[in-house]
C-alpha positions as CSV (number, residue, x, y, z in Angstrom):
1,M,-17.2,12.3,-8.6
2,D,-16.5,9.6,-11.2
3,E,-12.8,10.0,-11.1
4,P,-11.0,8.1,-8.2
5,L,-9.6,10.4,-5.6
6,P,-5.8,10.5,-5.2
7,P,-4.6,8.4,-2.2
8,L,-3.3,10.7,0.5
9,H,-2.3,10.2,4.2
10,L,-2.4,12.9,6.8
11,V,0.5,14.0,9.1
12,L,-0.2,16.1,12.2
13,L,1.4,19.5,12.0
14,S,2.9,19.8,15.5
15,I,3.8,23.0,17.4
16,P,7.5,22.6,16.6
17,A,6.6,22.1,12.9
18,M,4.4,25.2,12.8
19,R,7.2,27.2,14.6
20,A,9.7,26.1,11.9
21,L,7.3,27.1,9.1
22,V,6.8,30.5,10.7
23,E,10.5,30.9,10.8
24,G,10.8,29.7,7.2
25,D,12.9,26.8,8.3
26,L,12.0,24.0,5.8
27,P,14.7,21.5,6.9
28,T,13.5,21.6,10.5
29,A,9.8,21.4,9.4
30,S,10.7,18.4,7.2
31,A,12.6,16.6,9.9
32,V,9.8,17.2,12.5
33,T,7.0,16.0,10.2
34,G,8.9,13.3,8.4
35,T,8.0,14.8,5.1
36,T,9.5,17.1,2.6
37,A,8.1,20.5,3.6
38,T,7.6,22.9,0.7
39,P,7.7,26.6,0.1
40,Y,3.8,26.5,-0.1
41,L,3.8,25.7,3.6
42,V,6.1,28.6,4.4
43,D,3.8,30.9,2.4
44,H,1.2,30.2,5.0
45,A,3.3,31.5,7.9
46,W,0.5,33.9,8.7
47,L,-1.8,30.9,9.2
48,W,0.7,29.1,11.4
49,R,1.0,32.2,13.6
50,I,-2.7,32.2,14.1
51,R,-2.8,28.5,14.8
52,L,0.1,28.7,17.3
53,A,-1.8,31.4,19.3
54,Q,-5.0,29.2,19.1
55,V,-3.2,26.2,20.5
56,E,-1.6,28.2,23.3
57,A,-5.1,29.3,24.3
58,D,-6.7,25.9,23.8
59,P,-4.3,22.9,23.5
60,V,-7.1,20.6,22.4
61,A,-7.2,22.6,19.2
62,L,-3.9,21.0,18.0
63,D,-5.7,17.8,17.2
64,W,-8.2,19.6,14.9
65,I,-6.5,22.5,13.1
66,A,-3.8,21.3,10.7
67,R,-2.6,18.2,9.0
68,L,-0.3,17.9,6.0
69,A,-1.7,15.9,3.1
70,V,1.0,13.7,1.7
71,A,0.8,11.8,-1.6
72,P,2.2,8.2,-1.9
73,D,5.5,9.6,-3.4
74,G,6.0,11.7,-0.3
75,T,5.0,15.0,-1.9
76,V,3.1,17.4,0.5
77,C,0.3,18.4,-1.8
78,G,-1.7,20.5,0.7
79,I,-3.1,21.1,4.2
80,V,-6.4,20.1,5.7
81,G,-8.1,20.5,9.1
82,F,-10.8,22.5,10.8
83,H,-10.9,26.0,12.3
84,G,-10.9,24.3,15.7
85,P,-12.7,21.7,17.8
86,P,-16.4,21.3,17.6
87,D,-18.5,24.1,19.0
88,Q,-21.5,23.8,21.3
89,R,-23.7,22.6,18.4
90,G,-21.1,20.1,17.3
91,M,-20.1,22.1,14.3
92,V,-16.6,22.1,12.8
93,E,-15.6,24.3,9.9
94,V,-13.4,22.6,7.3
95,A,-10.3,24.3,6.0
96,Y,-8.1,22.9,3.2
97,G,-5.7,24.1,0.6
98,V,-3.7,22.6,-2.3
99,D,-0.2,23.7,-3.3
100,P,-0.8,25.9,-6.5
101,L,1.9,23.8,-8.3
102,L,-0.3,20.7,-7.8
103,R,-3.8,22.0,-8.5
104,R,-6.3,20.5,-10.9
105,R,-5.3,16.9,-10.0
106,G,-8.2,16.0,-7.7
107,Y,-6.3,16.9,-4.5
108,A,-8.9,19.4,-3.2
109,R,-11.7,16.7,-3.5
110,A,-9.4,14.2,-1.8
111,L,-8.7,16.6,1.0
112,L,-12.4,17.4,1.5
113,A,-13.2,13.7,1.5
114,L,-10.6,13.0,4.1
115,A,-11.9,15.9,6.3
116,L,-15.4,14.6,6.0
117,D,-14.3,11.1,7.0
118,W,-12.3,12.5,9.9
119,A,-15.4,14.5,11.1
120,A,-17.7,11.4,10.7
121,D,-15.3,9.4,12.9
122,E,-15.6,12.0,15.8
123,P,-18.7,11.4,17.9
124,A,-18.7,15.1,19.0
125,V,-19.1,16.4,15.5
126,K,-22.6,16.7,14.2
127,V,-22.3,19.3,11.4
128,V,-19.5,20.2,9.0
129,R,-19.4,23.8,7.6
130,A,-17.5,25.3,4.7
131,S,-17.2,29.0,4.0
132,I,-16.4,30.1,0.4
133,S,-16.1,33.3,-1.5
134,P,-18.9,33.6,-4.0
135,D,-16.3,34.2,-6.7
136,N,-14.3,31.1,-5.9
137,E,-15.7,28.8,-8.6
138,A,-13.2,26.0,-8.1
139,S,-14.0,25.7,-4.4
140,L,-17.7,25.9,-5.0
141,A,-17.4,23.1,-7.6
142,T,-15.3,21.0,-5.2
143,L,-18.1,21.2,-2.5
144,R,-21.0,20.4,-4.8
145,P,-20.7,16.5,-4.9
146,F,-20.4,16.2,-1.1
147,G,-24.0,17.2,-0.2
148,F,-23.4,20.6,1.4
149,E,-26.4,22.9,1.4
150,R,-26.1,26.7,1.5
151,V,-27.3,28.0,4.9
152,G,-26.3,31.7,4.7
153,E,-23.5,34.1,4.3
154,Q,-21.1,36.1,6.5
155,W,-18.6,38.9,6.2
156,D,-15.0,37.9,6.9
157,E,-12.6,40.8,7.7
158,E,-9.8,39.3,5.6
159,D,-11.8,37.5,2.9
160,G,-14.9,39.6,2.5
161,L,-18.2,38.0,1.7
162,E,-18.4,34.2,2.2
163,L,-21.2,31.8,1.5
164,L,-21.9,29.3,4.2
165,F,-22.6,25.7,3.5
166,E,-23.3,22.8,5.9
167,R,-23.9,19.1,5.9
168,P,-24.4,16.5,8.6
169,A,-21.2,14.9,9.7
170,R,-22.6,11.4,9.1
């Protein structure tokens, strides 16, 4: 990781923002988040439906599941968060994505670094997990410099085979 990471700040994706994105309403999503919401976010309506149901079942999850990553120029370059709050073992699974129009600029590394800092600042988090398809070379390369170790694999109904990686939160 010799290249500096792009500076980003995170904006909580609230319930009204997720609802607006599910409905494809970019102006409302932009107004609620104070950003310029992009079609990339609407393309993830399937994810926001899942997260809305998750937050209805467990309101604490809202603080963990989705933040917009915003570049200094106000561009929403991606999303980052965890699959939910820490489990019984103190494990959170990181989730991040970069707008395809903005890939290959270091944003994925920056998002992962922000997520790891976030996890390290939370006393309840002991372990950070990442699950990646064995064919996703870009994501595997993104993970390598951050000290993750392969701990197994799992079958995901939507994504198929995933390799599991973990590292201590601190």
